[in-house]
C-alpha positions as CSV (number, residue, x, y, z in Angstrom):
1,X,-4.2,-24.2,-9.4
2,X,-4.4,-27.1,-7.1
3,X,-7.5,-29.3,-6.8
4,X,-8.1,-30.9,-3.4
5,X,-11.1,-33.3,-3.6
6,X,-14.2,-31.2,-4.5
7,X,-12.3,-27.9,-3.8
8,X,-10.9,-25.4,-6.3
9,X,-8.3,-23.4,-4.5
10,X,-5.8,-20.6,-5.4
11,X,-3.4,-18.6,-3.3
12,X,-2.0,-15.2,-4.3
13,X,0.2,-12.5,-2.9
14,X,-0.2,-8.7,-3.5
15,X,2.0,-5.7,-2.7
16,X,1.6,-2.5,-0.7
17,X,1.8,0.7,-2.8
18,X,2.8,4.1,-1.5
19,X,1.3,7.1,-3.3
20,X,3.7,9.9,-4.2
21,X,0.8,12.0,-5.6
22,X,-1.9,11.4,-3.1
23,X,-5.5,10.3,-3.5
24,X,-7.8,11.9,-1.0
25,X,-11.5,12.4,-1.5
26,X,-14.2,10.6,-3.6
27,X,-16.7,12.0,-6.2
28,X,-18.8,8.8,-5.7
29,X,-18.7,7.0,-2.4
30,X,-20.4,3.8,-3.6
31,X,-18.3,3.2,-6.7
32,X,-15.2,4.7,-5.0
33,X,-14.4,7.2,-7.7
34,X,-11.7,9.7,-6.7
35,X,-11.8,13.5,-7.1
36,X,-8.2,13.4,-8.5
37,X,-5.8,11.1,-10.2
38,X,-2.8,9.6,-8.2
39,X,0.5,8.0,-8.7
40,X,2.2,5.4,-6.6
41,X,5.3,3.2,-6.1
42,X,4.7,-0.6,-5.6
43,X,6.8,-2.0,-2.7
44,X,8.6,-5.3,-2.9
45,X,6.6,-8.3,-1.5
46,X,9.7,-9.8,0.1
47,X,9.2,-7.2,2.8
48,X,5.5,-6.3,2.7
49,X,2.6,-8.3,1.3
50,X,-0.8,-9.7,1.7
51,X,-1.3,-13.4,1.1
52,X,-4.8,-14.6,0.2
53,X,-6.3,-18.0,-0.4
54,X,-9.7,-18.3,-2.1
55,X,-11.5,-21.7,-2.4
56,X,-14.8,-22.6,-3.9
57,X,-16.7,-25.9,-3.5
58,X,-20.1,-27.3,-4.0
59,X,-20.0,-28.3,-0.3
60,X,-19.8,-24.8,1.0
61,X,-23.1,-23.5,2.3
62,X,-22.1,-19.8,2.7
63,X,-19.4,-17.3,1.8
64,X,-16.9,-16.9,4.6
65,X,-13.7,-14.8,5.2
66,X,-10.9,-14.9,7.7
67,X,-8.4,-12.0,8.1
68,X,-5.2,-12.6,10.1
69,X,-6.7,-15.7,11.7
70,X,-10.1,-14.1,12.8
71,X,-13.4,-14.7,11.0
72,X,-14.8,-11.4,9.8
73,X,-18.3,-10.4,8.7
74,X,-18.6,-11.4,5.0
75,X,-21.6,-9.0,4.7
76,X,-19.3,-5.9,4.7
77,X,-20.6,-3.8,1.8
78,X,-17.1,-3.4,0.2
79,X,-16.4,-7.1,0.4
80,X,-19.8,-7.8,-1.1
81,X,-19.2,-5.3,-3.9
82,X,-15.9,-7.2,-4.8
83,X,-17.7,-10.5,-4.8
84,X,-20.6,-9.3,-6.8
85,X,-18.3,-7.7,-9.4
86,X,-16.2,-10.9,-9.8
87,X,-19.2,-13.1,-10.2
88,X,-20.7,-10.7,-12.7
89,X,-17.5,-10.7,-14.8
90,X,-17.4,-14.5,-14.6
91,X,-21.0,-14.8,-15.8
92,X,-20.2,-12.3,-18.6
93,X,-17.2,-14.3,-19.7
94,X,-19.4,-17.4,-19.9
95,X,-22.2,-15.7,-21.8
96,X,-19.6,-14.2,-24.2
97,X,-19.0,-17.7,-25.4
98,X,-15.8,-18.5,-23.6
99,X,-15.6,-22.0,-22.5
100,X,-15.5,-22.1,-18.7
101,X,-12.0,-23.6,-18.0
102,X,-13.1,-25.0,-14.7
103,X,-15.9,-27.7,-14.1
104,X,-17.7,-25.6,-11.5
105,X,-20.8,-23.6,-11.1
106,X,-20.9,-19.8,-10.4
107,X,-23.3,-20.6,-7.6
108,X,-20.6,-22.1,-5.5
109,X,-19.8,-20.3,-2.3
110,X,-16.3,-19.1,-1.6
111,X,-14.1,-19.3,1.5
112,X,-11.3,-16.7,1.8
113,X,-8.4,-16.5,4.2
114,X,-6.0,-13.5,4.2
115,X,-2.9,-12.5,6.2
116,X,-0.7,-9.4,6.2
117,X,3.0,-9.7,7.2
118,X,2.8,-6.1,8.5
119,X,0.6,-4.0,10.8
120,X,-3.0,-3.7,9.6
121,X,-4.9,-0.3,9.6
122,X,-1.7,1.6,10.8
123,X,-1.4,3.7,7.7
124,X,0.8,1.2,5.8
125,X,-1.7,0.7,3.0
126,X,-2.9,-2.7,4.3
127,X,-6.4,-2.3,2.7
128,X,-4.8,-1.6,-0.7
129,X,-2.7,-4.8,-0.6
130,X,-5.7,-6.7,0.9
131,X,-8.3,-5.9,-1.6
132,X,-5.9,-6.2,-4.6
133,X,-5.0,-9.6,-3.3
134,X,-8.7,-10.5,-2.8
135,X,-9.6,-9.4,-6.4
136,X,-6.7,-11.3,-7.9
137,X,-7.4,-14.5,-6.0
138,X,-11.1,-14.4,-6.7
139,X,-10.5,-13.7,-10.4
140,X,-8.2,-16.8,-10.6
141,X,-10.6,-19.1,-8.8
142,X,-13.6,-18.0,-10.8
143,X,-11.7,-17.9,-14.2
144,X,-12.0,-14.1,-14.8
145,X,-9.3,-12.6,-17.0
146,X,-10.5,-9.0,-17.5
147,X,-8.9,-5.8,-16.0
148,X,-9.4,-5.9,-12.2
149,X,-9.2,-2.2,-11.5
150,X,-12.9,-1.9,-10.9
151,X,-13.1,-5.0,-8.6
152,X,-10.2,-3.9,-6.4
153,X,-11.3,-0.3,-6.4
154,X,-14.7,-1.2,-5.1
155,X,-12.9,-2.6,-2.0
156,X,-10.4,0.2,-1.4
157,X,-9.7,2.9,-3.9
158,X,-5.9,2.7,-3.8
159,X,-6.1,-1.2,-4.1
160,X,-6.4,-0.8,-7.9
161,X,-2.8,0.6,-7.9
162,X,-1.6,-2.6,-6.1
163,X,-2.6,-4.7,-9.2
164,X,0.7,-3.6,-10.9
165,X,4.3,-3.5,-10.0
166,X,6.7,-0.6,-10.4
167,X,5.2,2.9,-10.8
168,X,1.4,3.1,-11.2
169,X,-1.1,5.8,-12.0
170,X,-4.8,5.6,-11.0
171,X,-6.6,7.7,-13.6
172,X,-9.6,9.4,-11.9
173,X,-11.8,9.1,-15.0
174,X,-14.8,11.2,-15.9
175,X,-17.6,8.7,-16.5
176,X,-20.4,8.4,-14.0
177,X,-20.2,4.6,-14.1
178,X,-16.5,4.6,-13.3
179,X,-15.5,2.4,-16.2
180,X,-12.6,4.8,-17.0
181,X,-11.3,5.1,-13.4
182,X,-8.6,2.5,-13.8
183,X,-5.0,1.8,-12.9
184,X,-2.2,1.8,-15.4
185,X,1.5,1.0,-15.1
186,X,3.8,4.1,-15.8
187,X,7.0,2.1,-15.6
188,X,7.9,-1.5,-14.5
189,X,9.7,-2.4,-11.3
190,X,13.0,-2.9,-13.2
191,X,12.9,0.7,-14.5
192,X,14.7,2.4,-11.6
193,X,16.9,-0.3,-9.9
194,X,18.7,2.2,-7.6
195,X,15.6,3.4,-5.9
196,X,15.2,2.3,-2.3
197,X,12.4,2.7,0.3
198,X,12.7,2.9,4.1
199,X,9.6,2.6,6.2
200,X,10.0,4.2,9.6
201,X,7.4,2.6,11.8
202,X,6.4,5.1,14.4
203,X,3.1,3.5,15.4
204,X,1.6,0.1,14.8
205,X,-1.7,1.3,16.4
206,X,-4.9,1.6,14.4
207,X,-5.1,5.2,13.2
208,X,-7.5,7.5,15.1
209,X,-9.5,8.6,12.0
210,X,-10.1,6.0,9.3
211,X,-9.4,7.0,5.7
212,X,-13.0,6.6,4.5
213,X,-14.5,8.9,7.2
214,X,-11.6,11.3,6.9
215,X,-12.0,11.7,3.1
216,X,-15.7,12.3,3.4
217,X,-15.2,15.1,5.9
218,X,-12.5,16.7,3.8
219,X,-14.6,16.7,0.7
220,X,-17.5,18.3,2.6
221,X,-15.4,21.0,4.4
222,X,-12.0,21.7,2.9
223,X,-11.8,24.4,0.2
224,X,-8.1,23.6,-0.1
225,X,-8.8,20.0,-1.0
226,X,-11.0,21.1,-3.9
227,X,-8.4,23.6,-5.1
228,X,-5.7,20.9,-4.9
229,X,-7.7,18.4,-6.9
230,X,-8.7,20.7,-9.7
231,X,-5.9,23.3,-10.0
232,X,-2.7,21.5,-8.9
233,X,-2.9,17.7,-9.2
234,X,-3.1,17.4,-13.1
235,X,0.2,19.3,-13.5
236,X,1.7,17.3,-10.6
237,X,0.7,14.0,-12.2
238,X,2.4,15.0,-15.5
239,X,5.6,16.2,-13.7
240,X,5.8,13.1,-11.5
241,X,5.4,10.8,-14.5
242,X,8.3,12.7,-16.1
243,X,10.4,12.4,-12.9
244,X,9.9,8.6,-12.9
245,X,10.5,8.1,-16.6
246,X,13.7,10.1,-16.5
247,X,14.8,8.8,-13.1
248,X,15.2,12.4,-11.9
249,X,15.5,11.8,-8.2
250,X,16.0,15.5,-7.3
251,X,12.7,16.5,-8.8
252,X,11.0,13.3,-7.8
253,X,12.0,13.7,-4.1
254,X,11.0,17.4,-3.9
255,X,7.6,16.8,-5.5
256,X,7.0,13.7,-3.3
257,X,7.6,15.8,-0.1
258,X,5.5,18.8,-1.3
259,X,2.6,16.6,-2.2
260,X,2.7,14.8,1.1
261,X,2.9,18.2,2.9
262,X,-0.1,19.4,0.9
263,X,-2.2,16.3,1.6
264,X,-1.7,16.8,5.3
265,X,-2.4,20.5,5.0
266,X,-5.8,19.6,3.5
267,X,-6.4,17.3,6.5
268,X,-5.7,20.2,8.8
269,X,-8.0,22.4,6.6
270,X,-10.8,19.8,7.1
271,X,-13.3,20.8,9.8
272,X,-12.9,19.5,12.5
273,X,-9.2,19.1,11.5
274,X,-7.6,15.7,11.0
275,X,-4.1,15.2,12.2
276,X,-2.4,12.0,11.1
277,X,1.2,13.1,11.9
278,X,2.5,13.1,15.5
279,X,5.6,14.7,17.0
280,X,7.9,11.9,15.8
281,X,6.5,12.3,12.3
282,X,7.4,16.0,12.4
283,X,10.9,15.3,13.7
284,X,11.5,12.9,10.8
285,X,10.5,15.6,8.4
286,X,12.9,18.0,10.1
287,X,15.6,15.2,10.0
288,X,15.1,14.7,6.2
289,X,15.5,18.5,5.5
290,X,18.6,18.8,7.8
291,X,20.1,15.8,6.0
292,X,19.4,17.2,2.5
293,X,20.6,20.7,3.5
294,X,23.9,19.2,4.8
295,X,24.5,17.5,1.4
296,X,23.3,20.5,-0.6
297,X,20.8,18.5,-2.6
298,X,17.8,16.3,-2.2
299,X,19.2,12.9,-1.1
300,X,16.1,11.6,0.8
301,X,12.4,12.3,0.4
302,X,9.6,11.6,2.9
303,X,5.9,10.9,2.4
304,X,3.2,10.1,4.9
305,X,-0.1,8.5,4.1
306,X,-3.0,8.7,6.5
307,X,-0.9,7.7,9.5
308,X,2.2,8.6,11.5
309,X,4.6,6.2,9.8
310,X,7.1,7.8,7.4
311,X,8.1,6.3,4.0
312,X,11.5,7.5,2.9
313,X,12.6,7.3,-0.8
314,X,16.3,7.5,-1.5
315,X,18.9,5.9,-3.8
316,X,21.0,2.8,-2.8
317,X,24.2,4.9,-2.3
318,X,22.5,7.0,0.4
319,X,20.6,4.2,2.4
320,X,23.4,3.4,4.9
321,X,24.2,7.0,5.8
322,X,20.5,7.9,6.3
323,X,19.8,4.8,8.4
324,X,22.8,5.8,10.5
325,X,21.3,9.3,10.9
326,X,17.9,7.8,11.9
327,X,19.7,5.6,14.5
328,X,21.6,8.6,15.8
329,X,18.4,10.8,16.2
330,X,16.0,8.0,17.2
331,X,18.1,5.3,18.8
332,X,16.4,1.9,19.6
333,X,15.0,1.5,23.1
334,X,17.6,0.4,25.6
335,X,17.1,-3.2,26.6
336,X,19.9,-5.7,26.5
337,X,23.6,-5.5,26.2
338,X,24.1,-3.6,23.0
339,X,20.6,-2.8,21.7
340,X,21.9,-0.3,19.1
341,X,23.3,-3.3,17.1
342,X,20.0,-5.2,17.4
343,X,19.0,-6.5,14.0
344,X,15.3,-6.2,15.2
345,X,15.5,-2.4,14.7
346,X,16.3,-2.9,11.0
347,X,14.2,-5.4,9.0
348,X,14.2,-6.2,5.3
349,X,17.1,-5.6,2.9
350,X,20.5,-5.7,4.6
351,X,22.1,-2.3,5.3
352,X,25.8,-2.1,6.2
353,X,26.4,0.1,9.3
354,X,28.4,3.2,8.6
355,X,29.8,5.9,11.0
356,X,28.3,9.4,10.8
357,X,30.6,12.3,10.3
358,X,30.8,14.9,13.1
359,X,29.6,17.5,10.6
360,X,26.4,15.6,9.9
361,X,25.8,14.9,13.6
362,X,26.1,18.7,14.2
363,X,23.8,19.4,11.2
364,X,21.1,17.0,12.6
365,X,21.1,19.2,15.8
366,X,18.5,18.1,18.3
367,X,19.1,15.6,21.1
368,X,18.4,12.0,20.4
369,X,15.0,10.6,21.4
370,X,15.3,6.9,22.1
371,X,12.5,4.4,21.4
372,X,10.1,6.5,19.4
373,X,10.8,4.7,16.1
374,X,9.8,1.1,16.6
375,X,11.8,-0.3,13.7
376,X,12.8,0.4,10.1
377,X,11.8,-1.8,7.1
378,X,14.3,-1.5,4.2
379,X,12.8,-2.4,0.8
380,X,12.7,-1.5,-2.9
381,X,10.3,-1.3,-5.8
382,X,8.6,-4.6,-6.6
383,X,6.3,-6.5,-8.9
384,X,2.5,-6.8,-8.9
385,X,0.4,-9.7,-7.6
386,X,1.7,-13.3,-7.9
387,X,0.1,-16.7,-7.9
388,X,1.8,-19.2,-5.5
389,X,2.0,-22.7,-7.1
390,X,3.0,-24.5,-3.9
391,X,0.0,-26.2,-2.3
392,X,1.8,-25.8,1.0
393,X,1.2,-22.1,0.8
394,X,-2.6,-22.4,1.0
395,X,-4.1,-20.8,4.1
396,X,-7.1,-23.0,3.8
397,X,-7.0,-26.8,4.4
398,X,-8.8,-29.5,2.3
399,X,-11.9,-28.9,4.4
400,X,-12.0,-25.2,3.3
401,X,-11.2,-24.0,6.8
402,X,-8.1,-22.1,7.9
403,X,-5.1,-24.3,8.6
404,X,-3.9,-24.2,12.3
405,X,-1.1,-21.7,12.7
406,X,2.2,-23.4,12.7
């Protein structure tokens, strides 16, 4: 932790997580307690991450926060809930007799700056990464060392899963106070090194129905959602945990797709219905099933959160062929001499171009639709939040205000 004059400052990064057994619906809106448990895969921060700097100083007169360069209302209830919880834990730690490691007062105000390196509010789990990073940075700057599930969860439910790398379950818990609604790692990021993730970005727009409002309406109106949570998810959680532990991609892939389909079915069963998928999303689903049928086994699996963007799970030996299939069915927009070779279409981990067999082209069927997939991010399973030791990484300057963009 760097000390700049009368400033205590810490900078952290936190990952995006993608649920393979979905969380949808709360039993307590204020504490953000879910109606079912969920299980997710943490994505690598080399490709997708939130970076957050938190600074406290006796000179600050109020709490302030900047997101992606714009100052936001620090009075937002979820933000306040995170701040209150961190300060409560810091006070508790001091009253428990721990020596405070920092010569500072808990009455100091905090300045926070946060940036995402991917589209915000487009269904790419930006709030999960954001609130996990906020909780982690605040904990470091205030000297809190306890489990941060509750802090992150109060900001965004799925944020508690971004506190760990690898494969993570969020246990729904039973207590009214939510103390047992916590995240736990099922397996570390090193557990399944062959697993790869492709994010097919269909839309970078803000989604039409926010997750919070959508969940509330689903809980109130969807009988299917209630049935899913009570009758189906417990067995699915056990089976998905087995698939991960045994690295059983066939079963993992099929259950991932079924659970995604069922989540979107509950959205359609909501009244009025909620539709996060668009025509391109549905064509990606069709492409995945055609690809798998051609190979006679589950080689790729899709899942969609509350948005149109597809997340594809596959193994490293299948990535190149599936990317080629996506390029064939959804070629990049024509602009320039040879746009199909444009590296801008494929970001993240390098993928060697391979030719598609005529048989697979025939199996994929439908005519290509150019330009509907904006780009692909190739990534893998990654670690949980990290502290950045380099003072140059701080988003706030010595005055506690955001540094000018480079």
